[in-house]
N, C-alpha and C positions, 0 to 999 in steps of 0.2 A: 109460328104461323097463325096469327090471330085475326089479320085483316080480311076483308072481303074481296072477292074477285067479281067481275061483271060477267054475268051469264048472257050469252048471245045466241041468236039463231045462225043458220048457215050464211045469211046475208050480213052478218055483223050488226044486226038490230038488237039493241039491249032488251032483255026480257026479265031482268032482275039481278039480284046479287046473291052471293052464297059464300060461306066461310071458305077461306083459301085452302086449308087442309082438307076439309070435307070434299071440296071440288076436285081433289086429286086422288081420292080413295077409289078403290074398285076400278070401274071403267072410266071414271072421271066424268065431269060435266063440261060441256062445251062453254068455254069462257074466252074473253079477250086477253091477248097477250102481245108482247113485242120482243123482237130480237135485234140488238144493235151490233153491227159489224164495224169495228173501229180500225181505221187505217191511218198510218202516219204519213208525213210528207215524202217519205221515201217509198211509199207503196207497201209497207209491211203491215201485216194483220196482227192485231192483238188477240191472242187466244187465252182463255182462262181455264184453270183446273178447278172444278167445283169443290167446295169445302166438303170434308168427310162427313159432316153432320147434316148435309142436305138430305131431305126425304127421298127425292128421286134423282137418280144418276149421280150419287156422291163420288167424287174422285175422277169423274170423266172430264175430258177436255171439251170446251165449247167456245162459241163466239164470245166477244168481249162482255156482253151483258144481256141477260134475258129476264123478263119480269112481267108484271101486270100493272096496268094503269089503275089508279084508285077511282071509285065512282065519281063521275063528273070531271075527271082529268083527261086532257088531250094526250094522245099517244106521244107526240114529240116532247111535251112537257114532262111526261112520266119517264121517258128515256133520259132526258137531261137530269132529272132528279136521281134516277137509279145509277147512272154513271158516276155521279158524285157519291152516293151512298155506298156503292160496292167498290169503286176504284179510286175515289178521290179526284175524279176528272171532271172538268167543265167543258163539255163539247155539245154543240147543237147537231142535230141529225136531220136527215131527209129520208122520207119514206120511199121505198122502191116498189114493193108489192106486198100482197097479203095472201095467205093460204091457210087452209084447215088441215090439221093432221091429228092423228091419234096414235100414241105410242105407250105401250104397257111396260112397266118396270117390275117384272116378276109378279110376286103376290103383294107387293107394297102398294102399288097404285098406278095411275096413268096420267099422262098429259093428253088432254083433249082440248086443243086450242085453235082459235082463229087468230093466227099470228101475223102481226104487221112487221115486216122486215125493213130495217132502216140501216143507213150508213152514216157514220160520223168520222170526223177528222180530229186528230190531236197528236202532238208531239210530246205531251206531258208524261212524266213518269208516274205510273199508277201507284197508289197507296192502298195496299190490300186490306180489306176488312175480313178478319179471320173467319167469321161466321158464314161468309159468303164465298170467299175465294181462297184457295190454297196456294195457287201459284199462277204466274202469267208468263207469256213469251211473245215477243215480237217476231213474226216470221214472214219472209217473202212468199208470194203466192205459190211459186213452184215447189219450194221446200214444204210448205203446209200441204199442198196437194199430194206430194209424194208420201208424206207421213200418213195422211188420211187413207190413201190407197193401200199402204203397207199394213196399217193397223186400224181399220175402221171401228173395231170394237172398243177403242179407247175414247171415242167421241160420242156426244149425245146424238140421238136420232134426228132431232130438229136441225142441228148444225149440219149434219151430213146432207139432209134434204135441201136446206137453204144454200149450201155451198154449191151443189150441183146446179141449182137454178141460177145462182148468181153468175157462175161461169158460162152457162148457156145463154142466158137472156141479157146479162149486163157485163159483157166481156171487159169493159174498161173501168169497172167500179173501183178498182184499186190503183188507178193511175195517180201519179204524184199530184199533190194538192193544187199546184199551179194550173193543172189541166182540167180540174173539176170545178163545178159550180156548187159546192157544198159549203154552206155558211160556217165560218169559224166562230168560235165564241168570243 
């Protein structure tokens, strides 16, 4: 973790940059981030198990890809880049909404992010990058919802928050590809 993250205010106005690791220590510093929810043409969601060496929430299940744009990089471009770097996938995404959250991981550190939530489509087979992802699974909405309800402690806090809002405010976000207007790569 050597690159910088973009520090922002509550309105997502850039106020500087800060080292990625340092931005996640203690209570964390508010910074720009994104979360990609990847759905295939059958409406299944890709979830990933975070690598064991991750600083925050290692071994927890989460949405397909979470990361930070580089200084000067657009959110959608950063999402495209990170899907390739983490999962070997090429998929364009569409932004759905943004929210601010703060979640502490014991004494290790915190996520304090203004997070842009995106959705992308792909039927490609992920190629896992061991430093980032331990495992993946494609799951229908109902099956994933039941798992999250049964064992919420197995999932990252941002994924749980995003999932609840996606279901409430975007009920058809995982409809088959033919019914959605999400660009394919």
